[in-house]
N, C-alpha and C positions, 0 to 999 in steps of 0.2 A: 636366496633372494637376489634379485638383480639390483644393481646400483640405480636403475630407473625408478625404483620404489622410493628413493630419497627425494624425488621431485614431485611436487603436487600435480595432480592431473587437472585438466581443464574443468572437469566436473567438480572436483574438490574445491578449486578456486571459486567456481561459480557458487557453490554452497556457502563458502565463507563470505563471499560478496553479498549473497542474499541475506545471510544472518546479520551482517553489518548494516546493510541498507534498511532492513526491517526494524532493527533496534533503534536506529537514528530517527526514522520516521515517527514511530510511536512516541518517542521522547519529545520531539518537537510538537506533535499533535497535542499531547497532554498539556504542554506548557501554553499553547494557544487557547485551547478549550479548557479554561481554568476549572478548578474543582467545584465552583459554584454552579456550573452548567451540568445538565444530565450527561451521562457517559456517551450517548449517541452522538453528541457534538464532537467528541474526540475521534470517534469512528469516522465521522463525515470529514473532519479535517485531515485525518491520516490518509484516507482513500483519495481525497481531492489533491493532496500533495503528491501522492504517487502518480495519479493520472497526469498531473501538471508536469512532473519531472520528465515523463516520457514525451511531452510536447516540447520541452526545453532542450532536450539533448537526445539525438538519434542513437548514440551509443547506449545510453540508459534505457531507451525504448527496447533495443535489442536484448540487453541483459535482462530486463524485467520479463519480456515475452518468453525468453528462453527459461528463466526461473519458473515461470508459471506453466511451462510445457514439459520440462524434463522430470522423470519420476522422482529422483532424490530431492530436488529443490522444490518441486510442487508439494511433495509430502511434507517437507519442512514448513512450507507456507501454511498448509492445511492445519498441521499440528500446532504451530505457533499461534495461528489466528483463532483456532477453536477455543482456547482458553479465554482469549480477549472477548470473543463473541458471547460466550456463556456469561461472562461477567457483565457485559454491556446490555445484552438483550434477554438475560435469564428470566427476568420477571414477566416477560411476554410469553414465556414457555415454561410455566412452573413445573411441569411434569417431565420435561425433556432432559435427557442425559447428555453427557459430553459427546457421545456417539451421534446423537441427533444434530448437535451443532457442527460436528465434523462433516456430516453429510450435507448440511445446508451450506457450509463453507465451500465444498466442492463446486456447488452451483454458483455462488457469488464470486468465487475466484474465476470461474469461467466467464462471467460477466466482465470482471475486471480485465482479464486477458483480452477479450474481444474489443473492449473500449480502448485499451492501450494500443492494440494493433491498428486500429482505424485512426489515421492522422486527422487532426482538425484541419478544416479549410473554411472558406467563406460561407459554405452551406451548412457546416457543422462546427461552429466555433466552440472554444473551450468551455465557455459558460454553459452552453447547452449540453455538452458531453458530461460535465460534472453533474448537472441537474438530472439528466437521464439515468446515469449510473446510480446516483444516490437515491433517486425515487425508486428504481427497480430493487436495489438492495434493501432499502428501508421497508419496502412492502414485503419482501421475503421474511424480514425480521419483525413483522407486525407492528411497525411504528405507526401510531395513529396519524391520519392525514393532516390534522391540524398541527401536530408536532413536526411532521415532515416539512410543512410550509415554513415553520420557524427555523428549522435546521437549514433549509435551503436559503432562506433570507440571511442567516448568519454567515454561511459560506460565501454568498454573493457580497457581503459587507467586507470581506477580507481581500487584501491584495495577494491573491493566491500565487500569482506568478512571482512576486517578490519573496514570499515565504518559501516557495519551492526552490528559488534561486539560492537563498541562504542555505537551505537543506542540502542542495547539490554541492555547494562549496564546502560545507562541513563534511559531507560524505567523501568528497575528493580528498580533503585533508586527512580524514581517518584512514582512507585507503592508501594514501601516500606514506603515512607512518607505518602502516601494517606491512606493505609490500615494498617499501623503500624505492619509490619511483615518483616522478613528477607528472601530474596531469595538467596543472594550471600554470600560468606564467607568474602569477603573483601569490 
């Protein structure tokens, strides 16, 4: 073996980064969409945070897009999210297996990647991006239209930029500890 094997590859670092980012997002989402709300709310908050993060920071946009594009990291995302999706939307698909949710996740991950890649502007503001993504994803997972309207109203009631900013700084702090470097000034 070469001594180069001692150093993590870019892909390995990206995978670790992806794991850290996804763990942090789901935790924050669950704390915002408290246990009294149906699980679809945690899904909506988590995905809204992720889309908002990519609008707040171009480096995060690049990392997320790469994570959703490369084979190892996208596979991690599919597998990690499949269990969440089955738990959240399982009652809408009583006969579906984990494989069925995995296959649906490939499609909704593609939606996520596309919406992350398209930057917001005056013609496509963040609020509309979040609404479009969530509506499309909730339809895939057979969330009834009346419930979708409630979920969208809940997301619009949040200061999602403030929440995502907090997540971003928590994420940076976790990464700084893990990789022993500084991202932020304070």
